[in-house]
N, C-alpha and C positions, 0 to 999 in steps of 0.2 A: 247809290249812284243813280243819277237821273238818266232815264233812257230818252234821249232827245228825239229819236225817231217816232216815239209814241206821241209826242207833242205834234210832230209833223203829220202823223196819221189823223190825229184829232182835227187838225186844220183841214186836211183833205176831206174828212167826213162832213164837216160843216159846209165846205164848198159844195159837196154833192147835194146836201139838203137844200141849201139856198138856191142852187141851180134848178133843182126839181120844182121848187115853189115859184121861182120867177118865170121859168120857161118849161112848163110841164110837157108841152107838145114836143120839145126837143130832147129833154132829159126826163122821160116819164117815170123812171124808177130812182131818180136821184134821192128823193126823200126817204123811201123805204130802205134803200141800200145804205144811205148815210146814217140813219137812225139805228139800223141793225149794227153797223160798225161801232157806233157810240156804245151800244149795249155790251158788245163783246169787249171793247176797251175798258168799260167801267168794271166789268167782272174781273178782268185781268189785273187792272191797277189796284182795285180795292183788295183783292186777294193777296197780291204781292205785298202791299203795304201791311196787311194784317200778319202775314207770315214773317215779314221783317221784324214786326213788333214782338212776335213770339220768340224769334231768335235773340233779340236784345234783352227781353225782360222775362221770358218764359211764360207769358200770359198775354191775353188781349183785354185791354181796358175798354169795356163797352161804352161806359159813360164818356170817356175821352173821345172815342171814335165818333159817337153821335154828335158831340159838341163840335168836332172838326167838320163833320158833314154839314151841320147847320151853318157854321161860319162860312163854308164854301158856297152853299146854295141859297140860303135865305135872303141875304142882302139884295142881290140883283133881282131875285124873284119878287120880293116885296115891292121893290121900285116899279116893276112892271105891273103888279097887281094894283098899284095906286094910280099910276100915270095913264095906263092904257084905258081903263074904264072912264077916266075923265075925258080922254080924247073921244071915246065912243059917244059920250053925252054931248060934248061941245060941238062935235062935227055932225050931230044928228044922224048917227049911224042907225040903220033899221033895227039892230039888235039891242038898242039901248034899254028897252023895257025888260030884257032878260039878263042884262049884264050882271046884276046882283047874284043870280043863280049861277052864272058862269064863273064868277069870282069864287063863290062858295065851293064849287066842285074843284076848282084849281087849288084853292088854299087848303082844302082838306085832303088833297092828294087822292081824290076818287075819280078824277077825270078819265082814267083809263076805262073803268067800267061804265061810266056814263056814256062814253063814246062806243064802247063795245055793245051796249044795249041800243045803239042807234041814235043817241042824243047828239045834238049839235051845240058846240060851245063857242061858236063864232070866232072872235079874235083870240080866244084862249084855247082853241081846239088843240094846239100843239102841246098843251100841258099834260096830255095823257102820258107822254114818255117820262115826264118828271115823276108822275104818280107811280109808274112801273119801277123806276129806280129807287124811289123812297121806300116802297114796299120791300124791295130787294134789300136795301140797307137795314131795314128793320129785322129781317129774317136771317140773312146770310151770315153775319158775324157770329151769331149764336150757333148756327150749324157748323161753322168752321171750328169753333172752340171744341165742339163735340168730336169732330173728325180728328183734330190734333190730339185730343186726349186719348182717343181710340188708337191713333197711330203710334203713340208711345208704348202701348201694350201689344197691339196687333196691327202692324203696318199693312199687311196684306188685306186684313178686314177693312181697314179705313180706305184703302185704295179701291177695293171692290164696292164699298158703299158709295164713294164719290163717283165712280164710273156708272154705277146703277142709277144714281140721282141724275146725272147728266143725260144718260141714255133714256131714262123715263121722260124727262122734260122734252128731249128732242123727239122721242117717239110720239108724245102727245102733240107736239107741234106739227109733225108730219100728218098725223091723223086729222088734226084740225084743218090742215091745208086741203085735205080731200073733202072733209064733211062739214066743217063748221061754217056758219054765216061769216061773210068776209069781215064785217065790223068786229066780230069777236076775235077772229084770227089776227087782225091787224092791231087791235088796241088792248086786249085784255092782258092782265098780268100773267095768267096761267099759260098763255100761248107765247108771250114775249120773253118769259124768263129763260127759255132755252138758250137764247143768245148770250144772256148774262152768265149762265152756268157754263157755257162753252168757254167763255173767257176765264172763268174761275178754274176750270179744268186745265186750260192752257197754262195758267200761272203756276199751278202745281207741277205740271209736266216739265216746264222750264226749270223750276226750282230743283226738282229731283233728277233732272238730266234724262228724262224719258224722250225717246225719239232721236232720229239721226241729227247729228250736229255737223253741218257742212260749213266749210270755211272757204275764204278766197273768192275766186270768180264764180264758182258754182253757187255759193251762198247768195251772192249779189244777183246772179241770173235767176235763181229760184224766187227770191224775194221780189224782184222786179216783175217777174211773170205773174205771180199771184196778185200783186198790186194792180197790174194792168187788167187782169181778169175782173177784179172788183170794180174798177172803173167802167169796163165794158158792160158790166151787168146793169148799169144805169141807163144804157141806150140799146138794150139787147134786141129790140124789135124793129129797128130802122124806122123810128116813129114818123119821120118827116115824109115817109112814103106810104106806110100802111096804118099808122097809128098804133097805140098799144094793143096787143092782142088780148082778147077776153080770157081771163083766168090765169094769164102769165104772171101777174103781180103776185099771186099767192106763192108760186114756186120761186120767183125771184127773191122774195123776202126770206124764204127758208134757206135757199142756196147761199144767199149773201152771208148768212151767219157762219157757214162752213168756210167760205172764202175769207171772211174777215178774221177768223181764227188763224188761218195760215199767214195772213198779212201781219197780224199782231205778233205772232211768234217770230216771224222774220224781222220785224221792226225791233222787237225786244233783243234780238241778237245782232242788231245794227247791220242788217243785211239789205236795207232798201235805201241807198244813198240819196235818192230824190227827196225822201222824207226829212232829210237834214236841211232842206231849203229854209232859209231864214224867214221867208214869207209864210210858208206853211206852218212853221213853228210859232210864229207870232199869231197867225190866225188861230192856231190851237190854243194859245194863251187866252184869247178873247172869245173863244168859240161858244162858251156857255151864254154870255151876254148876247152874242150875235144870233144864236138860236132863239133866245127868248124874244128879242126885239124884232127880228126881220119878219117873222110870220105874223105877229100881232099887227104890225104896221101894214103889211101887204094885204091883210084881210079887212082893213078899214074900208068903209063905204061912205065917204062924206056925202051927206044929203042923199044917200041911197045910190050913189054912183060908184061902182067898183073901180079900183085903180088898175089901169091897163097900159099896155105898150111900154114905151121907153120910161114912163113914169115909174114903173116897177123897179127898174134899175136904180133910179134916183132914190127910191124908198130904201133899197138895200144900202145905198151909200149913207143915208141918214142912220140906219140901224147900225152900221159899222162904227159911225162916230159915237153913237150912244153906248155901244158895247165897249168901245175903247175907254170912254169916260167912266163907265161903270167899273171897269177893271181897275183903272189907276186911282180913281177917287173913292170908290166904295168897296169893291170886293177885296182887293189886295190889302188895304189898311186893316180891314176886319180880320182877314186871315192872319196877318202878322200879329195883331193884338192877341188873338186867341192862342197862336203858337207861342208867343212870349210868355203868356200867363201859364201855359202848360209847362214850359221849361222851368219857370219860377216855382211852380207847384212841385214838380219832380225834384228840383234842387232842395226845396224845403223838406219834402218827405225823406230824401236821402240824408239830410242833416239831422233830422229827428232820429232816424234809425242809427246813424253813426254815434249820436250822443247817448244812446241808451247803454247802460252798463252791461257788461257781459254777465251771463248767468251760469 
């Protein structure tokens, strides 16, 4: 069953990110809260999907998982990595001499540690979050396979191991919030993975029924309250009066992960009606392309001149058009093609098994 409110939350998250990049003085923490919400969502959705596969088939097909991830992520990403560098060169952007290195970091999914080390990736600076997610996709499915195998023999041991893993990641995140350089805290995989693992833990908790299950008006009130708190986190310092307070960003990012977990659980239980908005759900559908395009276009500096003022809103409009075209003309067709091939392969495998004589 598709959880439609998670699509709406994805749309809300991309709105927070875009607002933070377009008008940082008004929404100073939109970017960090939005990306953190994306991470928690990814951990939840990926874990839920893998657990569904275990329920259906008794196992996780790692190859099929990575093929599906590639089909979902690579087409739009490849288009951006081709078109944006061309724009950088054609528009005489000052970063054009380094764009080859920027593309290399983005394409190899190492942008997170490039930025964590203080590197500037110009129009592709936002690809650090894609690197974090790809590294997570490479590691987590195998970890979950091990946890599921352990759970079949020692359920309490598997639960303790998962709790310990999430707690360790969150503990390191809190320690880094206090002591690490900001670039490392903000961009590195080892500090960002806490949000993803919080989402993973939430998916397991929802699956096994851990935690209070509230229904009716109380559920809606609780879900709406934590969603409002997540939104307020994007403007928590009254920026138009005082500006963002020094050091607050560190704690906003860390606290946003906890708030996002509560919102994700509420949305998974269909307790946040506003997230069923058709607009938010549609934005959730095109959110990946919008994330990729809006930042790259906003960071362009034609002939060395940054894009400012109302023009930034116009650029977001262009990014939305590109994201929409990317989804309907590129991303969705590839996803459907891979999905159909997977179904055909499973049908063929089932047919071969059925045709084998009993022994």
